[in-house]
Biopython code that builds the backbone (N, CA, C, O; Angstrom):
import numpy as np
from Bio.PDB.StructureBuilder import StructureBuilder

atoms = [
    (1, "MET", "N", (-5.321, 8.971, 4.917)),
    (1, "MET", "CA", (-5.750, 7.597, 4.539)),
    (1, "MET", "C", (-4.248, 6.884, 4.770)),
    (1, "MET", "O", (-3.217, 7.389, 4.327)),
    (2, "VAL", "N", (-4.281, 5.713, 5.483)),
    (2, "VAL", "CA", (-3.354, 4.772, 5.543)),
    (2, "VAL", "C", (-3.376, 3.351, 4.855)),
    (2, "VAL", "O", (-4.414, 2.693, 4.780)),
    (3, "GLN", "N", (-2.311, 2.974, 4.420)),
    (3, "GLN", "CA", (-2.348, 1.592, 3.751)),
    (3, "GLN", "C", (-1.964, 0.608, 4.616)),
    (3, "GLN", "O", (-0.813, 0.530, 5.046)),
    (4, "LEU", "N", (-2.985, -0.273, 4.950)),
    (4, "LEU", "CA", (-2.642, -1.612, 5.579)),
    (4, "LEU", "C", (-2.860, -2.865, 4.783)),
    (4, "LEU", "O", (-3.291, -2.829, 3.630)),
    (5, "THR", "N", (-2.554, -3.977, 5.416)),
    (5, "THR", "CA", (-2.541, -5.223, 4.764)),
    (5, "THR", "C", (-3.642, -6.248, 5.281)),
    (5, "THR", "O", (-3.626, -6.627, 6.452)),
    (6, "ARG", "N", (-4.511, -6.644, 4.455)),
    (6, "ARG", "CA", (-5.313, -7.623, 5.106)),
    (6, "ARG", "C", (-4.678, -8.883, 5.112)),
    (6, "ARG", "O", (-3.719, -9.055, 4.360)),
    (7, "LEU", "N", (-5.146, -9.958, 5.988)),
    (7, "LEU", "CA", (-4.648, -11.238, 6.335)),
    (7, "LEU", "C", (-4.542, -12.091, 4.948)),
    (7, "LEU", "O", (-3.869, -13.122, 4.964)),
    (8, "ASN", "N", (-5.177, -11.690, 3.781)),
    (8, "ASN", "CA", (-4.902, -12.388, 2.575)),
    (8, "ASN", "C", (-3.651, -11.824, 1.734)),
    (8, "ASN", "O", (-3.388, -12.370, 0.662)),
    (9, "ASN", "N", (-2.953, -10.854, 2.145)),
    (9, "ASN", "CA", (-2.091, -9.984, 1.680)),
    (9, "ASN", "C", (-2.491, -8.844, 0.595)),
    (9, "ASN", "O", (-1.666, -8.200, -0.051)),
    (10, "GLN", "N", (-3.745, -8.722, 0.518)),
    (10, "GLN", "CA", (-4.353, -7.439, -0.360)),
    (10, "GLN", "C", (-4.321, -6.366, 0.591)),
    (10, "GLN", "O", (-4.674, -6.360, 1.770)),
    (11, "PRO", "N", (-3.735, -5.271, -0.273)),
    (11, "PRO", "CA", (-3.581, -3.884, 0.398)),
    (11, "PRO", "C", (-5.067, -3.369, 0.522)),
    (11, "PRO", "O", (-6.046, -3.675, -0.159)),
    (12, "LEU", "N", (-4.955, -2.507, 1.579)),
    (12, "LEU", "CA", (-6.278, -1.894, 2.060)),
    (12, "LEU", "C", (-6.105, -0.290, 2.495)),
    (12, "LEU", "O", (-5.322, 0.048, 3.383)),
    (13, "MET", "N", (-6.703, 0.390, 1.962)),
    (13, "MET", "CA", (-6.657, 1.989, 2.455)),
    (13, "MET", "C", (-7.554, 2.137, 3.319)),
    (13, "MET", "O", (-8.679, 1.704, 3.072)),
    (14, "VAL", "N", (-7.283, 2.781, 4.536)),
    (14, "VAL", "CA", (-8.244, 3.060, 5.420)),
    (14, "VAL", "C", (-8.279, 4.559, 6.077)),
    (14, "VAL", "O", (-7.266, 4.974, 6.641)),
    (15, "ASN", "N", (-9.405, 5.331, 6.001)),
    (15, "ASN", "CA", (-9.539, 6.528, 6.443)),
    (15, "ASN", "C", (-9.306, 6.505, 7.978)),
    (15, "ASN", "O", (-10.092, 5.973, 8.762)),
    (16, "SER", "N", (-8.108, 7.155, 8.349)),
    (16, "SER", "CA", (-7.842, 6.999, 9.990)),
    (16, "SER", "C", (-8.794, 7.550, 10.866)),
    (16, "SER", "O", (-9.055, 7.102, 11.982)),
    (17, "ASP", "N", (-9.360, 8.636, 10.278)),
    (17, "ASP", "CA", (-10.481, 9.298, 11.102)),
    (17, "ASP", "C", (-11.568, 8.494, 11.276)),
    (17, "ASP", "O", (-12.422, 9.050, 11.966)),
    (18, "LEU", "N", (-11.886, 7.307, 10.885)),
    (18, "LEU", "CA", (-13.013, 6.488, 11.244)),
    (18, "LEU", "C", (-12.786, 5.319, 11.954)),
    (18, "LEU", "O", (-13.662, 4.469, 12.114)),
    (19, "ILE", "N", (-11.454, 5.213, 12.468)),
    (19, "ILE", "CA", (-11.109, 4.040, 13.388)),
    (19, "ILE", "C", (-11.484, 4.595, 14.634)),
    (19, "ILE", "O", (-11.339, 5.740, 15.061)),
    (20, "LYS", "N", (-12.091, 3.395, 15.242)),
    (20, "LYS", "CA", (-12.901, 3.545, 16.792)),
    (20, "LYS", "C", (-11.842, 2.695, 17.637)),
    (20, "LYS", "O", (-11.281, 3.161, 18.628)),
    (21, "PHE", "N", (-11.641, 1.509, 17.191)),
    (21, "PHE", "CA", (-10.427, 0.759, 18.023)),
    (21, "PHE", "C", (-9.539, -0.040, 17.150)),
    (21, "PHE", "O", (-9.813, -0.416, 16.010)),
    (22, "VAL", "N", (-8.427, -0.262, 17.817)),
    (22, "VAL", "CA", (-7.314, -1.169, 17.317)),
    (22, "VAL", "C", (-7.142, -1.968, 18.182)),
    (22, "VAL", "O", (-6.665, -1.523, 19.226)),
    (23, "GLU", "N", (-7.426, -3.321, 18.114)),
    (23, "GLU", "CA", (-7.321, -4.488, 19.219)),
    (23, "GLU", "C", (-6.207, -5.598, 18.652)),
    (23, "GLU", "O", (-6.297, -6.019, 17.498)),
    (24, "GLN", "N", (-5.334, -5.961, 19.399)),
    (24, "GLN", "CA", (-4.440, -6.952, 19.131)),
    (24, "GLN", "C", (-4.301, -8.190, 19.875)),
    (24, "GLN", "O", (-3.743, -8.137, 20.971)),
    (25, "SER", "N", (-4.760, -9.365, 19.403)),
    (25, "SER", "CA", (-4.683, -10.471, 20.269)),
    (25, "SER", "C", (-4.963, -11.796, 19.709)),
    (25, "SER", "O", (-6.128, -12.149, 19.892)),
    (26, "PRO", "N", (-4.184, -12.670, 19.046)),
    (26, "PRO", "CA", (-2.805, -12.088, 18.496)),
    (26, "PRO", "C", (-3.029, -11.424, 17.271)),
    (26, "PRO", "O", (-2.210, -10.543, 17.011)),
    (27, "ASP", "N", (-3.993, -11.635, 16.394)),
    (27, "ASP", "CA", (-4.311, -10.987, 15.039)),
    (27, "ASP", "C", (-4.727, -9.439, 15.588)),
    (27, "ASP", "O", (-5.154, -9.204, 16.718)),
    (28, "THR", "N", (-4.512, -8.492, 14.575)),
    (28, "THR", "CA", (-4.904, -7.096, 14.835)),
    (28, "THR", "C", (-6.373, -6.807, 14.233)),
    (28, "THR", "O", (-6.532, -6.830, 13.013)),
    (29, "LEU", "N", (-7.354, -6.558, 15.033)),
    (29, "LEU", "CA", (-8.806, -6.218, 14.635)),
    (29, "LEU", "C", (-8.948, -4.732, 14.511)),
    (29, "LEU", "O", (-8.567, -3.980, 15.408)),
    (30, "ILE", "N", (-9.450, -4.343, 13.492)),
    (30, "ILE", "CA", (-9.845, -2.766, 13.412)),
    (30, "ILE", "C", (-11.215, -2.752, 13.550)),
    (30, "ILE", "O", (-11.912, -3.528, 12.898)),
    (31, "THR", "N", (-11.734, -1.863, 14.416)),
    (31, "THR", "CA", (-13.238, -1.598, 14.407)),
    (31, "THR", "C", (-13.381, 0.018, 13.986)),
    (31, "THR", "O", (-12.685, 0.884, 14.515)),
    (32, "LEU", "N", (-14.295, 0.272, 13.047)),
    (32, "LEU", "CA", (-14.416, 1.484, 12.448)),
    (32, "LEU", "C", (-15.635, 2.115, 13.395)),
    (32, "LEU", "O", (-16.370, 1.382, 14.056)),
    (33, "VAL", "N", (-15.743, 3.417, 13.379)),
    (33, "VAL", "CA", (-16.901, 3.977, 13.884)),
    (33, "VAL", "C", (-18.280, 3.508, 13.560)),
    (33, "VAL", "O", (-19.186, 3.610, 14.387)),
    (34, "ASN", "N", (-18.460, 2.985, 12.352)),
    (34, "ASN", "CA", (-19.863, 2.663, 11.804)),
    (34, "ASN", "C", (-20.125, 1.022, 12.231)),
    (34, "ASN", "O", (-21.127, 0.399, 11.881)),
    (35, "GLY", "N", (-19.163, 0.533, 12.949)),
    (35, "GLY", "CA", (-19.029, -0.777, 13.429)),
    (35, "GLY", "C", (-18.502, -1.736, 12.636)),
    (35, "GLY", "O", (-18.481, -2.861, 13.137)),
    (36, "GLU", "N", (-18.004, -1.597, 11.377)),
    (36, "GLU", "CA", (-17.300, -2.544, 10.567)),
    (36, "GLU", "C", (-16.298, -2.971, 11.209)),
    (36, "GLU", "O", (-15.680, -2.251, 11.992)),
    (37, "LYS", "N", (-15.973, -4.282, 10.955)),
    (37, "LYS", "CA", (-14.576, -4.822, 11.415)),
    (37, "LYS", "C", (-13.790, -5.440, 10.392)),
    (37, "LYS", "O", (-14.361, -6.040, 9.481)),
    (38, "PHE", "N", (-12.429, -5.354, 10.447)),
    (38, "PHE", "CA", (-11.554, -6.325, 9.684)),
    (38, "PHE", "C", (-10.238, -6.419, 10.471)),
    (38, "PHE", "O", (-9.835, -5.659, 11.352)),
    (39, "MET", "N", (-9.591, -7.636, 9.906)),
    (39, "MET", "CA", (-8.253, -7.981, 10.259)),
    (39, "MET", "C", (-7.217, -7.541, 9.488)),
    (39, "MET", "O", (-7.366, -7.546, 8.266)),
    (40, "VAL", "N", (-6.106, -7.128, 10.012)),
    (40, "VAL", "CA", (-5.054, -6.636, 9.170)),
    (40, "VAL", "C", (-3.616, -7.460, 9.656)),
    (40, "VAL", "O", (-3.576, -8.151, 10.674)),
    (41, "ARG", "N", (-2.583, -7.277, 8.839)),
    (41, "ARG", "CA", (-1.336, -7.981, 9.223)),
    (41, "ARG", "C", (-0.363, -7.253, 10.097)),
    (41, "ARG", "O", (0.533, -7.824, 10.720)),
    (42, "GLU", "N", (-0.646, -5.606, 10.116)),
    (42, "GLU", "CA", (0.155, -4.773, 10.905)),
    (42, "GLU", "C", (-0.260, -4.963, 12.358)),
    (42, "GLU", "O", (-1.429, -5.194, 12.667)),
    (43, "ASN", "N", (0.758, -4.854, 13.264)),
    (43, "ASN", "CA", (0.371, -4.747, 14.722)),
    (43, "ASN", "C", (-0.070, -3.342, 15.033)),
    (43, "ASN", "O", (0.097, -2.347, 14.328)),
    (44, "ALA", "N", (-0.630, -3.421, 16.148)),
    (44, "ALA", "CA", (-1.298, -2.003, 16.556)),
    (44, "ALA", "C", (-0.380, -0.926, 16.608)),
    (44, "ALA", "O", (-0.689, 0.176, 16.152)),
    (45, "GLU", "N", (0.822, -1.170, 17.172)),
    (45, "GLU", "CA", (1.862, -0.024, 17.294)),
    (45, "GLU", "C", (2.245, 0.409, 15.878)),
    (45, "GLU", "O", (2.523, 1.589, 15.662)),
    (46, "GLU", "N", (2.267, -0.478, 14.941)),
    (46, "GLU", "CA", (2.651, -0.009, 13.481)),
    (46, "GLU", "C", (1.436, 0.942, 12.948)),
    (46, "GLU", "O", (1.638, 1.990, 12.334)),
    (47, "ILE", "N", (0.219, 0.457, 13.251)),
    (47, "ILE", "CA", (-0.959, 1.266, 12.681)),
    (47, "ILE", "C", (-0.945, 2.669, 13.340)),
    (47, "ILE", "O", (-1.242, 3.629, 12.629)),
    (48, "VAL", "N", (-0.631, 2.860, 14.614)),
    (48, "VAL", "CA", (-0.490, 4.079, 15.192)),
    (48, "VAL", "C", (0.761, 4.924, 14.672)),
    (48, "VAL", "O", (0.692, 6.152, 14.628)),
    (49, "ARG", "N", (1.692, 4.361, 14.354)),
    (49, "ARG", "CA", (2.693, 4.901, 13.740)),
    (49, "ARG", "C", (2.519, 5.631, 12.336)),
    (49, "ARG", "O", (3.000, 6.727, 12.051)),
    (50, "ARG", "N", (1.688, 4.764, 11.453)),
    (50, "ARG", "CA", (1.339, 5.245, 10.292)),
    (50, "ARG", "C", (0.382, 6.272, 10.394)),
    (50, "ARG", "O", (0.500, 7.247, 9.652)),
    (51, "ILE", "N", (-0.548, 6.207, 11.197)),
    (51, "ILE", "CA", (-1.657, 7.263, 11.400)),
    (51, "ILE", "C", (-1.095, 8.531, 11.778)),
    (51, "ILE", "O", (-1.475, 9.549, 11.199)),
    (52, "VAL", "N", (-0.035, 8.587, 12.896)),
    (52, "VAL", "CA", (0.796, 9.687, 13.147)),
    (52, "VAL", "C", (1.569, 10.349, 11.981)),
    (52, "VAL", "O", (1.650, 11.566, 11.817)),
    (53, "GLU", "N", (2.103, 9.441, 11.225)),
    (53, "GLU", "CA", (3.003, 10.032, 10.111)),
    (53, "GLU", "C", (2.253, 10.599, 9.175)),
    (53, "GLU", "O", (2.729, 11.530, 8.526)),
    (54, "TYR", "N", (0.802, 10.093, 8.905)),
    (54, "TYR", "CA", (-0.026, 10.553, 7.915)),
    (54, "TYR", "C", (-0.404, 11.928, 8.210)),
    (54, "TYR", "O", (-0.215, 12.896, 7.474)),
    (55, "ARG", "N", (-1.020, 11.924, 9.490)),
    (55, "ARG", "CA", (-1.562, 13.338, 10.202)),
    (55, "ARG", "C", (-0.418, 14.305, 10.072)),
    (55, "ARG", "O", (-0.670, 15.415, 9.602)),
    (56, "ARG", "N", (0.775, 14.019, 10.424)),
    (56, "ARG", "CA", (1.913, 14.952, 10.384)),
    (56, "ARG", "C", (2.003, 15.625, 8.991)),
    (56, "ARG", "O", (1.974, 16.848, 8.854)),
    (57, "LEU", "N", (2.111, 14.772, 7.995)),
    (57, "LEU", "CA", (2.346, 15.162, 6.558)),
    (57, "LEU", "C", (1.050, 15.945, 6.135)),
    (57, "LEU", "O", (1.215, 16.841, 5.307)),
    (58, "VAL", "N", (-0.275, 15.703, 6.625)),
    (58, "VAL", "CA", (-1.220, 16.547, 6.169)),
    (58, "VAL", "C", (-1.270, 18.051, 6.905)),
    (58, "VAL", "O", (-1.663, 19.102, 6.399)),
    (59, "LEU", "N", (-0.788, 17.844, 8.157)),
    (59, "LEU", "CA", (-0.453, 19.265, 8.982)),
    (59, "LEU", "C", (0.363, 20.094, 8.294)),
    (59, "LEU", "O", (0.021, 21.251, 8.051)),
    (60, "GLN", "N", (1.747, 19.496, 7.834)),
    (60, "GLN", "CA", (2.735, 20.051, 7.147)),
    (60, "GLN", "C", (2.234, 20.777, 5.891)),
    (60, "GLN", "O", (2.651, 21.903, 5.617)),
    (61, "GLY", "N", (1.358, 20.145, 5.145)),
    (61, "GLY", "CA", (0.822, 20.794, 4.046)),
    (61, "GLY", "C", (-0.116, 21.823, 4.206)),
    (61, "GLY", "O", (-0.479, 22.537, 3.271)),
    (62, "ALA", "N", (-0.581, 21.941, 5.529)),
    (62, "ALA", "CA", (-1.504, 23.129, 5.839)),
    (62, "ALA", "C", (-1.092, 24.439, 5.439)),
    (62, "ALA", "O", (-1.884, 25.268, 4.989)),
    (63, "PHE", "N", (0.189, 24.652, 5.600)),
    (63, "PHE", "CA", (0.667, 25.945, 5.451)),
    (63, "PHE", "C", (1.964, 25.810, 4.651)),
    (63, "PHE", "O", (2.744, 24.941, 5.041)),
    (64, "PRO", "N", (2.320, 26.574, 3.547)),
    (64, "PRO", "CA", (3.543, 26.479, 2.822)),
    (64, "PRO", "C", (4.667, 26.617, 3.745)),
    (64, "PRO", "O", (4.534, 27.290, 4.767)),
    (65, "PRO", "N", (5.841, 25.989, 3.441)),
    (65, "PRO", "CA", (6.916, 26.288, 4.260)),
    (65, "PRO", "C", (7.463, 27.940, 4.275)),
    (65, "PRO", "O", (7.979, 28.406, 5.291)),
    (66, "TRP", "N", (7.324, 28.566, 3.307)),
    (66, "TRP", "CA", (7.407, 29.984, 3.236)),
    (66, "TRP", "C", (6.513, 30.827, 4.162)),
    (66, "TRP", "O", (6.846, 31.912, 4.639)),
    (67, "GLN", "N", (5.367, 30.217, 4.354)),
    (67, "GLN", "CA", (4.330, 31.315, 5.199)),
    (67, "GLN", "C", (4.541, 30.809, 6.585)),
    (67, "GLN", "O", (4.150, 29.665, 6.815)),
    (68, "GLN", "N", (5.183, 31.594, 7.684)),
    (68, "GLN", "CA", (5.407, 31.486, 8.908)),
    (68, "GLN", "C", (3.903, 31.688, 9.736)),
    (68, "GLN", "O", (3.344, 32.783, 9.673)),
    (69, "VAL", "N", (3.499, 30.935, 10.253)),
    (69, "VAL", "CA", (2.184, 31.173, 11.179)),
    (69, "VAL", "C", (2.700, 31.192, 12.727)),
    (69, "VAL", "O", (3.402, 30.337, 13.268)),
    (70, "THR", "N", (2.169, 32.394, 13.305)),
    (70, "THR", "CA", (2.473, 32.361, 14.816)),
    (70, "THR", "C", (1.094, 32.539, 15.352)),
    (70, "THR", "O", (0.268, 33.277, 14.814)),
    (71, "LEU", "N", (0.892, 31.914, 16.319)),
    (71, "LEU", "CA", (-0.436, 31.865, 17.138)),
    (71, "LEU", "C", (-0.187, 32.890, 18.325)),
    (71, "LEU", "O", (0.774, 32.804, 19.090)),
    (72, "GLN", "N", (-1.022, 33.724, 18.378)),
    (72, "GLN", "CA", (-0.996, 34.630, 19.520)),
    (72, "GLN", "C", (-1.694, 34.090, 20.830)),
    (72, "GLN", "O", (-2.846, 33.656, 20.859)),
    (73, "PRO", "N", (-0.832, 34.178, 21.917)),
    (73, "PRO", "CA", (-1.587, 33.802, 23.106)),
    (73, "PRO", "C", (-2.985, 34.512, 23.483)),
    (73, "PRO", "O", (-3.248, 35.661, 23.129)),
    (74, "LEU", "N", (-3.727, 33.816, 24.133)),
    (74, "LEU", "CA", (-5.067, 34.482, 24.426)),
    (74, "LEU", "C", (-4.762, 35.291, 25.600)),
    (74, "LEU", "O", (-3.810, 35.012, 26.328)),
    (75, "THR", "N", (-5.660, 36.445, 25.844)),
    (75, "THR", "CA", (-5.618, 37.601, 26.926)),
    (75, "THR", "C", (-6.750, 37.570, 27.590)),
    (75, "THR", "O", (-7.712, 36.941, 27.150)),
    (76, "ALA", "N", (-6.792, 38.192, 28.651)),
    (76, "ALA", "CA", (-7.930, 38.246, 29.676)),
    (76, "ALA", "C", (-8.937, 39.358, 29.146)),
    (76, "ALA", "O", (-10.106, 39.429, 29.525)),
    (77, "ASP", "N", (-8.349, 40.220, 28.225)),
    (77, "ASP", "CA", (-9.292, 41.111, 27.737)),
    (77, "ASP", "C", (-9.991, 40.874, 26.418)),
    (77, "ASP", "O", (-10.428, 41.755, 25.678)),
    (78, "ILE", "N", (-10.033, 39.719, 26.242)),
    (78, "ILE", "CA", (-10.834, 39.284, 24.804)),
    (78, "ILE", "C", (-12.251, 39.487, 25.296)),
    (78, "ILE", "O", (-12.723, 39.081, 26.358)),
    (79, "GLY", "N", (-12.934, 40.285, 24.207)),
    (79, "GLY", "CA", (-14.439, 40.451, 24.487)),
    (79, "GLY", "C", (-14.448, 41.883, 24.971)),
    (79, "GLY", "O", (-15.495, 42.525, 24.885)),
    (80, "ALA", "N", (-13.359, 42.427, 25.473)),
    (80, "ALA", "CA", (-13.669, 43.752, 26.075)),
    (80, "ALA", "C", (-14.026, 44.803, 25.041)),
    (80, "ALA", "O", (-13.392, 44.846, 23.986)),
    (81, "GLY", "N", (-14.914, 45.567, 25.269)),
    (81, "GLY", "CA", (-15.347, 46.535, 24.181)),
    (81, "GLY", "C", (-16.503, 45.913, 23.404)),
    (81, "GLY", "O", (-17.073, 46.559, 22.525)),
    (82, "THR", "N", (-16.815, 44.814, 23.679)),
    (82, "THR", "CA", (-17.996, 44.051, 22.869)),
    (82, "THR", "C", (-19.382, 44.305, 23.633)),
    (82, "THR", "O", (-20.488, 44.240, 23.095)),
    (83, "GLN", "N", (-19.121, 44.623, 25.060)),
    (83, "GLN", "CA", (-20.397, 44.771, 25.879)),
    (83, "GLN", "C", (-21.139, 45.963, 25.375)),
    (83, "GLN", "O", (-20.476, 46.978, 25.161)),
    (84, "SER", "N", (-22.549, 45.981, 25.135)),
    (84, "SER", "CA", (-23.267, 47.068, 25.057)),
    (84, "SER", "C", (-23.516, 48.086, 26.062)),
    (84, "SER", "O", (-23.877, 47.610, 27.138)),
    (85, "LYS", "N", (-23.425, 49.368, 26.018)),
    (85, "LYS", "CA", (-23.731, 50.285, 27.034)),
    (85, "LYS", "C", (-25.438, 50.306, 26.976)),
    (85, "LYS", "O", (-26.129, 50.164, 25.968)),
    (86, "GLY", "N", (-25.834, 50.499, 28.184)),
    (86, "GLY", "CA", (-27.155, 50.608, 28.129)),
    (86, "GLY", "C", (-27.857, 50.909, 29.363)),
    (86, "GLY", "O", (-29.083, 51.021, 29.364)),
]
sb = StructureBuilder()
sb.init_structure("model")
sb.init_model(0)
sb.init_chain("A")
sb.init_seg("    ")
for serial, (resi, resn, name, xyz) in enumerate(atoms, 1):
    if name == "N":
        sb.init_residue(resn, " ", resi, " ")
    sb.init_atom(name, np.array(xyz, "f"), 0.0, 1.0, " ", f" {name:<3s}", serial, name[0])
structure = sb.get_structure()
């Protein structure tokens, strides 16, 4: 969730996963995937910055700092040995 500000200065928490469009001309209009629209004081660039920051924090919390996660590259032999003989 990211905190934004309505035009009347009231704070608004928005689920960033539900944002479909952010339009700016000159006010910033946010359209959600369900079609709901509202205007906010923040410009489009600031909204994107807040969303990226929020998602970065979420992903940092996915793994504790002491737990190192190493992704292994995919190899061509994936699935070898899963074919049935017949």
